[in-house]
C-alpha positions as a printed Julia matrix, in Angstrom:
562×3 Matrix{Float64}:
  26.88    9.65   31.74
  25.18   12.02   33.76
  24.03   11.97   37.46
  20.37   11.09   36.19
  21.47    8.03   34.03
  23.19    6.26   37.06
  21.03    7.61   39.85
  19.32    3.68   40.13
  22.74    1.48   39.72
  24.56    3.82   43.26
  21.18    3.44   45.03
  21.27   -0.43   44.46
  24.81    0.11   45.93
  24.16    2.18   48.68
  21.26   -0.18   49.73
  23.95   -3.46   49.66
  26.06   -1.86   51.61
  23.63   -0.04   54.09
  22.48   -3.84   54.65
  25.57   -5.02   55.21
  25.23   -6.14   58.95
  22.36   -8.74   58.29
  21.68  -11.87   59.38
  23.61  -14.86   57.55
  20.55  -15.55   54.63
  19.84  -11.91   54.56
  23.56  -11.03   54.08
  24.0   -13.8    51.16
  20.83  -12.14   49.23
  22.08   -8.67   49.84
  25.68   -9.71   48.48
  24.17  -11.14   45.84
  22.41   -8.33   44.69
  25.22   -6.31   46.09
  27.43   -8.52   42.96
  24.78   -8.23   40.52
  25.22   -3.94   41.04
  28.59   -4.05   40.31
  28.97   -6.19   37.59
  26.52   -4.35   36.02
  29.08   -1.72   36.26
  31.63   -3.54   35.51
  29.94   -4.92   32.09
  29.05   -0.97   31.44
  32.66   -0.15   31.53
  33.77   -3.06   29.35
  31.09   -1.61   26.69
  32.39    1.82   26.74
  29.56    3.2    28.28
  31.18    4.35   31.56
  35.06    5.14   31.59
  36.62    3.82   34.8
  36.7     6.89   36.11
  32.82    7.51   36.43
  32.69    4.19   37.74
  35.14    4.65   40.58
  33.37    8.12   41.4
  30.46    6.19   41.61
  31.31    3.21   44.46
  32.57    6.29   45.72
  29.44    8.54   46.24
  27.63    5.4    46.94
  29.58    3.93   50.07
  29.23    7.93   51.22
  25.48    7.63   50.88
  25.71    4.92   53.04
  27.6     6.3    55.53
  25.47    9.55   56.09
  22.41    7.09   56.0
  24.22    5.12   58.88
  25.27    8.13   60.59
  21.41    9.75   60.56
  19.92    6.98   62.24
  19.2     7.17   65.69
  21.61    5.44   67.64
  20.19    3.82   70.68
  21.48    2.45   73.79
  22.87   -0.6    73.41
  20.94   -3.76   74.69
  22.63   -6.58   77.04
  21.58   -9.71   77.82
  21.57  -10.45   81.55
  24.64  -12.13   80.98
  25.86   -8.46   80.29
  26.18   -8.87   76.31
  25.14   -6.79   73.49
  21.56   -7.84   71.89
  22.04   -8.07   67.92
  18.24   -6.82   65.93
  18.13   -7.76   62.63
  15.96   -6.53   60.18
  14.08   -8.93   58.36
  13.63   -8.64   54.22
  11.52  -10.57   52.33
  12.46  -12.72   49.25
   9.9   -10.86   47.65
  11.16   -7.29   48.64
  14.32   -8.35   47.49
  13.52   -9.46   44.4
  11.13   -6.63   43.52
  14.29   -4.27   44.75
  16.35   -6.29   41.68
  13.54   -6.29   39.28
  13.22   -2.43   39.95
  16.96   -1.5    39.35
  16.95   -3.72   36.32
  14.11   -1.92   34.53
  14.59    1.49   35.26
  18.93    0.83   34.39
  17.61   -0.85   30.93
  14.74    1.51   30.45
  17.51    4.6    30.03
  19.94    3.05   28.69
  17.56    2.21   25.59
  15.9     5.57   25.86
  19.26    7.84   25.7
  21.53    4.94   24.02
  23.86    4.61   26.24
  27.11    2.74   24.8
  25.94    3.69   20.75
  28.4     5.94   19.05
  27.6     8.55   17.26
  24.06    8.53   19.07
  21.27   10.57   16.26
  19.27   12.86   17.6
  15.77   11.59   19.29
  13.84   13.33   15.95
  15.53   10.95   14.17
  13.11    7.55   15.48
  10.1     9.6    14.0
  11.11    9.35   10.57
  10.82    6.08    8.46
  12.68    5.47    4.88
  11.84    2.36    3.03
  11.83    1.54   -0.4
  12.61   -1.47   -2.78
  14.1    -2.6    -6.27
  12.3    -4.74   -8.63
  14.11   -6.19  -11.75
  12.02   -7.75  -14.46
  11.64  -10.1   -17.8
   8.89   -9.84  -19.24
   7.95  -11.6   -22.84
   4.45  -11.09  -24.35
   2.99  -13.36  -26.85
  -0.18  -12.4   -28.32
  -2.35  -15.39  -30.24
  -1.12  -15.59  -34.45
  -4.95  -15.62  -34.59
  -5.92  -11.97  -33.03
  -7.76   -9.41  -35.31
  -5.13   -7.6   -37.13
  -4.64   -3.94  -36.77
  -5.4    -3.08  -40.55
  -9.27   -4.74  -39.25
  -9.1    -2.15  -36.88
  -8.67    0.73  -39.33
 -10.8    -0.35  -41.35
 -13.74   -0.25  -39.65
 -12.69    3.06  -38.35
 -12.88    4.12  -42.26
 -16.26    2.52  -42.88
 -17.5     4.8   -39.41
 -19.04    1.92  -37.7
 -18.94    4.09  -34.86
 -17.91    1.28  -31.77
 -14.48   -0.02  -30.26
 -13.28   -1.73  -27.19
  -9.48   -0.7   -28.3
  -9.37    1.86  -29.47
  -5.28    2.24  -29.68
  -5.15   -1.15  -32.04
  -6.6     1.21  -34.56
  -3.7     3.98  -34.3
  -2.48    4.7   -37.4
  -0.13    7.62  -39.15
  -2.79   10.27  -40.64
  -0.33   11.35  -43.61
   0.21    8.12  -45.01
  -2.84    6.41  -43.55
  -1.6     3.06  -42.87
  -1.31    1.27  -38.9
   0.82    1.77  -36.36
  -0.53   -0.47  -33.72
   0.52   -4.02  -33.07
  -1.73   -7.19  -32.35
   0.24  -10.57  -32.99
   4.12   -9.33  -32.62
   5.78  -11.01  -29.81
   7.65   -8.87  -27.59
  10.51   -9.03  -24.8
  11.81   -6.84  -22.2
  13.67   -6.05  -19.46
  12.58   -4.33  -16.88
  13.21   -1.65  -13.56
  11.51   -0.41  -10.54
  12.87    1.49   -8.48
  10.51    3.31   -5.55
  11.65    5.17   -2.53
   9.43    6.32    0.68
   9.52    8.33    3.55
   7.56    8.9     6.28
   7.71   11.41    9.61
   5.57   11.43   12.53
   5.53   15.1    13.31
   3.33   14.31   16.03
   1.11   11.89   17.72
  -1.88   12.58   15.93
   0.11   14.34   12.4
   2.11   12.19    9.92
   3.43   12.99    6.45
   4.47   10.73    3.49
   6.33   11.33    0.34
   7.2     8.28   -1.72
   9.35    8.42   -5.6
   8.69    6.0    -8.39
  10.31    5.32  -11.61
   7.48    5.0   -14.28
   5.7     7.27  -17.09
   3.85   10.8   -16.2
   0.81    8.97  -19.14
   0.96    5.5   -17.36
  -0.65    5.75  -13.52
  -1.36    2.17  -13.17
   2.61    1.0   -14.07
   5.66    1.96  -12.68
   7.83    0.13  -14.51
  10.74    1.62  -16.55
  11.97   -0.54  -19.79
  15.4    -0.88  -20.1
  17.11    0.05  -23.4
  17.14    3.78  -24.04
  20.7     4.06  -24.54
  22.33    4.06  -21.2
  20.09    7.54  -20.86
  18.94    8.52  -17.16
  15.17    7.92  -15.64
  13.44    9.6   -14.53
  11.73   10.03  -11.41
   7.74   10.95  -10.72
   6.22   12.02   -6.9
   4.03    8.95   -6.75
   2.88   10.16   -3.09
   2.63   13.27   -1.01
   0.3    13.19    2.04
  -0.72   14.58    5.29
  -2.12   11.9     7.65
  -3.76   12.87   10.46
  -5.29   10.43   13.37
  -6.99   12.9    16.31
  -8.03    9.65   17.67
  -7.82    6.09   17.63
 -11.41    5.61   15.91
 -10.81    7.85   12.72
  -7.65    8.28   10.36
  -7.75   11.0     7.67
  -5.65   11.5     4.96
  -5.32   14.22    2.17
  -2.98   14.39   -0.86
  -1.61   12.18   -3.42
  -2.84    8.93   -0.85
  -2.37    5.37   -1.09
  -4.99    3.47   -2.15
  -7.7     3.71    0.78
  -9.97    1.06   -0.41
 -10.2    -2.7     0.43
  -9.8    -3.94   -2.66
  -8.2    -6.35   -5.16
  -6.08   -5.43   -8.44
  -9.77   -5.89  -10.65
 -10.94   -3.1    -9.22
  -7.56   -0.91   -8.65
  -4.25   -1.54  -10.24
  -1.72   -2.1    -6.85
   0.26    0.72   -8.52
  -2.68    3.37   -8.39
  -2.56    6.21   -5.63
  -5.36    8.3    -5.37
  -5.25   12.35   -5.43
  -7.73   13.8    -3.01
  -9.46   12.95    0.6
 -10.64    9.8     2.24
 -11.8     9.33    5.78
 -11.65    6.3     7.72
 -13.84    5.44   10.91
 -13.58    2.17   12.6
 -16.53    1.24   15.27
 -14.25   -0.24   17.74
 -11.85   -0.89   20.19
  -8.42   -1.64   19.1
  -8.6    -4.6    21.32
 -12.33   -6.32   19.98
 -11.9    -8.72   17.6
 -14.93   -7.7    15.39
 -13.75   -4.15   13.84
 -16.39   -2.48   11.66
 -14.99   -0.04    9.42
 -16.24    2.95    7.24
 -14.58    4.8     4.2
 -15.18    7.95    1.87
 -13.45    9.83   -0.11
 -13.64   12.55   -2.79
 -11.11   12.56   -5.78
 -11.03   15.41   -8.12
 -10.06   14.0   -11.69
 -10.14   17.02  -14.12
 -10.52   20.43  -12.64
 -13.56   22.83  -13.92
 -12.51   25.43  -16.43
 -15.51   26.43  -18.24
 -16.4    26.65  -20.96
 -13.85   24.68  -22.3
 -14.26   21.77  -20.07
 -16.59   20.67  -16.82
 -14.71   18.96  -13.53
 -14.44   15.59  -13.54
 -14.43   13.61   -9.94
 -14.93   10.01   -8.18
 -16.42    9.8    -5.06
 -16.5     6.52   -2.89
 -18.04    5.21   -0.01
 -17.33    1.63    1.96
 -18.18    0.08    4.78
 -17.05   -3.13    6.32
 -15.09   -5.31    8.97
 -12.27   -7.46    9.73
 -13.23   -9.86   11.69
 -10.77  -12.24   13.83
 -12.75  -15.85   14.82
  -9.59  -16.64   16.53
  -6.07  -16.96   16.97
  -5.63  -18.52   13.23
  -8.92  -17.72   11.57
  -9.11  -14.15   10.0
 -12.15  -12.82    7.73
 -13.05   -8.97    5.89
 -15.12   -7.79    3.89
 -16.31   -4.58    2.16
 -19.05   -3.47    0.03
 -17.78   -0.28   -2.01
 -20.36    2.07   -4.53
 -17.78    4.55   -6.42
 -19.72    7.11   -8.61
 -17.84    8.98  -12.03
 -18.94   12.11  -12.69
 -18.92   13.73  -15.9
 -17.15   10.34  -17.45
 -19.42    9.37  -20.0
 -19.38   10.47  -23.39
 -21.71   13.09  -25.29
 -22.51   13.27  -28.97
 -20.02   16.18  -30.15
 -20.15   19.13  -33.13
 -17.52   20.83  -33.9
 -19.35   23.76  -35.45
 -22.69   25.2   -35.04
 -24.59   27.82  -36.48
 -25.87   30.92  -35.72
 -28.03   32.62  -38.64
 -25.87   31.81  -41.64
 -22.69   31.74  -40.06
 -20.68   28.27  -38.76
 -19.18   29.24  -35.43
 -16.97   26.57  -33.48
 -18.01   24.78  -30.95
 -14.97   26.1   -27.39
 -15.9    22.56  -25.4
 -15.42   20.43  -28.58
 -13.39   17.37  -27.32
 -14.23   17.98  -23.87
 -16.58   14.16  -23.56
 -13.6    12.22  -24.89
 -11.71    9.2   -23.12
  -8.32    9.82  -24.03
  -5.75    7.48  -25.14
  -3.5     9.02  -22.01
  -6.43    7.68  -19.63
  -7.77    5.03  -21.07
  -6.38    0.85  -21.03
  -8.47   -1.12  -23.15
 -11.9    -2.95  -22.74
 -14.58   -0.38  -21.89
 -17.35    0.0   -24.65
 -16.05    3.3   -26.6
 -18.61    5.34  -29.22
 -17.18    7.98  -31.66
 -18.86   11.4   -30.25
 -18.01   12.71  -33.71
 -18.6    10.39  -36.41
 -20.35   12.57  -38.83
 -18.15   16.05  -38.56
 -16.84   16.3   -42.57
 -13.21   17.13  -42.29
 -12.02   15.56  -39.27
 -10.21   13.0   -39.97
  -8.85   12.2   -35.91
 -11.94   10.19  -34.04
 -12.71   11.38  -30.6
 -14.16    8.33  -28.37
 -16.65    8.93  -25.45
 -17.55    6.01  -23.0
 -20.73    4.25  -23.76
 -21.59    4.32  -20.24
 -21.36    5.55  -16.78
 -19.74    4.36  -14.58
 -21.53    3.47  -11.22
 -20.45    0.12   -9.85
 -21.2    -1.62   -6.02
 -17.73   -3.55   -5.66
 -17.7    -6.72   -2.88
 -14.65   -7.69   -2.04
 -13.99  -10.95    0.83
 -10.87  -12.31    2.0
  -9.78  -15.03    4.34
  -6.81  -16.12    5.87
  -5.9   -19.74    7.84
  -2.92  -20.14    9.97
  -3.73  -24.11   10.75
  -1.62  -25.5     8.66
   1.83  -24.08   10.26
   4.38  -23.45    8.7
   2.35  -22.23    6.0
  -0.88  -20.31    5.43
  -4.02  -20.3     3.15
  -5.11  -17.35    1.82
  -8.69  -16.72   -0.18
  -9.61  -13.31   -1.88
 -12.85  -12.81   -4.31
 -14.63   -9.84   -5.58
 -17.24   -9.39   -7.73
 -18.4    -5.72   -9.4
 -21.65   -4.91  -11.45
 -21.22   -1.44  -12.54
 -25.16   -0.19  -12.19
 -24.61    2.67  -14.74
 -24.87    0.51  -17.99
 -28.18    1.25  -19.7
 -29.02    1.67  -23.38
 -31.45    4.24  -22.82
 -29.4     6.88  -21.12
 -26.33    5.77  -23.87
 -29.39    6.89  -26.86
 -29.53   10.19  -24.66
 -26.35   11.45  -25.01
 -25.23    9.54  -28.43
 -27.47   12.0   -30.73
 -26.06   11.03  -34.2
 -28.22    9.39  -36.49
 -25.25    6.7   -36.79
 -25.89    5.32  -33.13
 -30.33    5.42  -33.88
 -31.54    1.63  -32.77
 -27.93    0.65  -31.9
 -27.24   -1.32  -28.48
 -23.41   -1.11  -27.75
 -23.76   -4.76  -25.71
 -21.39   -4.03  -22.99
 -20.91   -6.5   -19.6
 -21.62   -5.32  -16.43
 -20.87   -7.65  -14.51
 -17.0    -9.45  -13.15
 -15.55  -11.28  -10.87
 -12.06  -12.21   -9.55
 -10.71  -15.33   -7.65
  -7.42  -15.83   -5.63
  -6.07  -18.52   -3.49
  -2.21  -18.51   -1.96
  -0.62  -21.3    -0.25
   2.52  -20.07    2.02
   3.79  -17.78    3.76
   1.26  -14.66    3.74
   4.56  -12.53    2.74
   7.73  -13.72    1.39
  10.51  -11.64    3.46
  12.62  -14.28    5.07
  14.87  -16.79    3.78
  13.42  -20.2     2.69
   9.84  -18.39    2.73
   7.67  -19.39   -0.34
   4.35  -18.64   -2.09
   2.37  -20.27   -4.2
  -0.51  -18.53   -5.81
  -3.62  -19.36   -8.46
  -6.06  -16.44   -9.17
  -8.74  -16.07  -12.42
 -10.56  -12.83  -13.2
 -13.69  -12.35  -15.88
 -13.99   -9.11  -15.66
 -16.9    -7.8   -18.47
 -16.09   -4.8   -20.48
 -17.92   -2.22  -18.44
 -17.93   -4.04  -14.9
 -14.77   -1.24  -14.03
 -13.42    1.8   -15.61
 -10.45    0.66  -17.48
  -8.14    3.09  -16.85
  -7.49    1.8   -13.21
  -7.61   -1.79  -13.34
  -4.11   -4.18  -13.67
  -2.25   -3.78  -16.33
  -0.39   -7.13  -16.44
  -3.23  -10.04  -17.07
  -4.15   -9.2   -20.63
  -1.77   -6.61  -21.21
  -4.17   -4.39  -18.88
  -8.09   -3.2   -18.92
 -11.16   -4.93  -18.68
 -12.95   -7.0   -21.31
 -10.74  -10.04  -20.39
 -10.75  -13.51  -18.88
  -7.88  -15.42  -17.92
  -5.51  -17.26  -14.93
  -2.28  -16.68  -13.55
  -0.12  -18.89  -11.57
   2.76  -17.64   -9.64
   5.31  -18.83   -7.23
   7.54  -16.47   -4.93
  10.48  -17.65   -2.99
  13.13  -15.91   -0.33
  16.7   -16.48   -1.35
  17.82  -13.98    1.03
  16.13  -11.79    3.63
  13.8    -9.4     1.89
  15.37  -10.65   -1.55
  12.5   -13.32   -3.1
  12.41  -13.92   -6.78
   8.75  -14.23   -7.95
   7.94  -16.04  -11.41
   4.29  -15.7   -13.03
   2.5   -16.83  -16.01
  -0.49  -15.08  -17.26
  -3.07  -16.52  -19.92
  -5.92  -14.25  -21.3
  -8.52  -13.93  -23.79
 -10.88  -11.37  -24.39
 -14.89  -11.89  -23.65
 -16.61   -9.91  -26.57
 -15.77   -8.89  -29.42
 -12.79   -5.57  -29.43
 -14.45   -4.39  -32.13
 -17.79   -3.51  -33.54
 -20.95   -5.6   -34.48
 -19.41   -5.56  -38.24
 -16.74   -7.99  -36.74
 -18.44   -9.86  -33.97
 -15.79  -12.41  -33.5
 -12.52   -9.83  -33.07
 -10.04  -11.82  -31.14
  -7.28  -10.57  -29.09
  -5.68  -12.9   -26.46
  -1.74  -12.86  -24.91
   0.26  -14.94  -23.01
   2.65  -13.16  -20.8
   5.93  -14.34  -18.78
   7.42  -12.24  -15.7
  10.18  -12.9   -13.57
  11.07  -10.6   -10.63
  13.88  -10.22   -8.7
  12.28   -8.18   -5.74
  15.21   -6.72   -3.23
  13.37   -4.38   -0.07
  15.0    -1.89    2.1
């Protein structure tokens, strides 16, 4: 412990020693201060913060300092009474001053002890305070039971063979091109044991600059799930870079993030899966002081989805903007709302031709397939049309989005804590895709197969949720009970990025979720969810108006955070 570390203690001892000749009441108070300070030194010695030699040195130095103060004081001629007896002058120290002195010494010592980590064995360098490591592991049992009356995958295959041209579940028609039999499943029960690991590191480089990196299990082709299914013959798991971003806070009212960033939007899982991270740039501005109860905000973002690579492919991107506010009406009521507009560029499908004519010569198109909405991106639910139905000899269909996607999304939440010890949380979201247009579809789908045909997509969707209990189950015996209902039309939002659990993912789905979470240990909870869903409109086309897909799922999770 350096001299700078213990000078407040030494000063307190010196003051106590110098004041040793005070009046009886004063002496009593100052003696209490002296004993408190000496007791503090002894406690530091007992805890191993100070050695006995250092403590004795402090006391000796304090006594020397007291002697120097006393010697430096002017030596006036002693006053005497009429009888010749010396007069004693007692300096007055108020009770408020004594209390202030004790508190100042105590706070200075404790503050320096915290800052310099007195008594902490092998104390880490101060830069480690700027590093934060966190993560979670989730073990899941999942059972998915599709309805036995679901439309057979063979019907999807027959529909494709008949060149009907539309579908909302292209992957249900998957088949082996060699033997031409269906490889999909729509009626078989599936049970899985799954694991999710996420490990994140964040660092505060400066007051205005931070960085974050997170690794996660999952698949390179599934952007809305980080689950790893067990049963791989004891093979090792892959870890992927789930996040890698820079965050700038040049002022209290603005935040800028770039890279692979967390979801910057206020939203629910209907618009964006909770497992989805965004690649690009986002900025959030807050129009209020930190202490204000009503805080308006605005967020804007740009995210590339496919690079520009002419002449083969045009670039694809997402731009979005959201305005909203959070409002603490009182200590027990919190509201938040946001209105967002998202615009996907170059995602919609267009009729594809494999070859074009140059005189009498057939020349292959370089950008054939550039407008496909590929299987590595889509889930199911969006209305698709075959972009290459007239290409003779091309047995593999290419599916494109029938509509543009320009959704308006309104999100709102409320939290009420009047009913201690539990809270009530409400969330609602509504989406309307302004890009749904039959006329626009016919401008892009120029093949004669689609003349006069309406894709009949739905542009609207909504999601409602209520939760009772702890806002977040983190401690022992905390609990939360939740229920939600979702009705999302086929083309309300892009199915690639929405939730992957209800109805096993995608849009054109209606159903409910019931869940219960319970804290069994600190940062350890057990969560049970039951999900039941079915399609809203046919999953195929007008030739199969009653094509059906419904599924019930059970998920039992053990979540551990660290």
